[in-house]
C-alpha positions as CSV (number, residue, x, y, z in Angstrom):
1,L,-17.8,-4.4,10.3
2,R,-18.4,-7.0,13.0
3,I,-16.8,-10.2,13.2
4,G,-18.6,-11.6,16.2
5,A,-18.4,-9.7,19.0
6,A,-15.6,-7.3,17.7
7,R,-16.2,-4.2,15.5
8,F,-13.5,-3.2,12.7
9,R,-13.2,0.1,10.3
10,A,-11.7,-0.2,7.3
11,A,-8.3,1.3,6.9
12,G,-7.6,0.7,3.6
13,P,-6.6,-1.6,0.7
14,C,-4.0,-4.7,1.2
15,D,-2.1,-5.3,-1.9
16,R,-0.2,-9.0,-2.5
17,C,3.2,-9.2,-1.4
18,V,6.1,-10.8,-4.0
19,V,7.0,-12.7,-1.5
20,T,4.9,-15.6,-2.6
21,T,6.5,-15.6,-6.0
22,T,9.7,-16.8,-4.8
23,D,10.5,-20.4,-4.3
24,Q,12.0,-20.4,-1.1
25,E,14.0,-23.4,-1.4
26,T,15.9,-21.9,-4.5
27,G,15.3,-18.2,-4.1
28,V,13.6,-18.0,-8.0
29,R,11.0,-16.3,-8.9
30,G,8.3,-17.0,-10.6
31,K,5.0,-15.0,-12.1
32,E,2.6,-17.2,-9.8
33,P,0.6,-17.1,-7.7
34,L,0.2,-13.0,-8.8
35,R,-0.7,-13.7,-12.2
36,T,-4.0,-15.8,-11.4
37,L,-4.6,-13.5,-8.5
38,A,-4.4,-10.7,-11.2
39,R,-7.1,-12.4,-13.2
40,H,-9.5,-12.0,-10.2
41,R,-8.4,-9.0,-8.0
42,K,-7.0,-6.2,-10.1
43,V,-8.6,-2.9,-8.9
44,R,-7.0,0.3,-10.8
45,Q,-4.1,-1.5,-12.1
46,K,-2.8,-2.9,-8.5
47,L,-3.5,-6.5,-7.5
48,L,-5.6,-6.2,-4.6
49,F,-5.4,-9.3,-1.3
50,G,-7.9,-7.7,1.1
51,L,-8.6,-5.3,3.7
52,H,-6.5,-3.7,6.3
53,L,-8.8,-3.5,9.6
54,V,-8.3,-1.2,12.6
55,P,-10.2,-2.4,16.0
56,A,-13.4,0.1,16.4
57,A,-14.7,-1.8,19.4
58,P,-12.6,-5.3,21.5
59,G,-14.7,-8.3,21.3
60,S,-14.1,-12.0,20.6
61,V,-13.7,-13.8,17.5
62,A,-14.2,-17.0,16.8
63,L,-14.4,-19.8,13.9
64,G,-17.7,-19.6,12.1
65,D,-18.4,-16.0,13.6
66,E,-20.9,-14.4,11.0
67,L,-19.3,-11.7,9.0
68,V,-21.7,-8.1,9.1
69,V,-20.9,-4.9,7.0
70,E,-22.6,-2.0,9.1
71,D,-23.3,1.5,7.9
């Protein structure tokens, strides 16, 4: 995977943290936003949010850089 001049390798999926369901003022937990995300991002009974990347080659990444999936 390349973004700008930097290259990365995929280290595995990233699940979504439950902290996002907690109202920061009251401490009360709700079902959102995980309930909504689960409709679109559930894979093998896990709610996935993204992908952990590990740098494989140094380089600069800038806003607007193209993301390229390489073999």
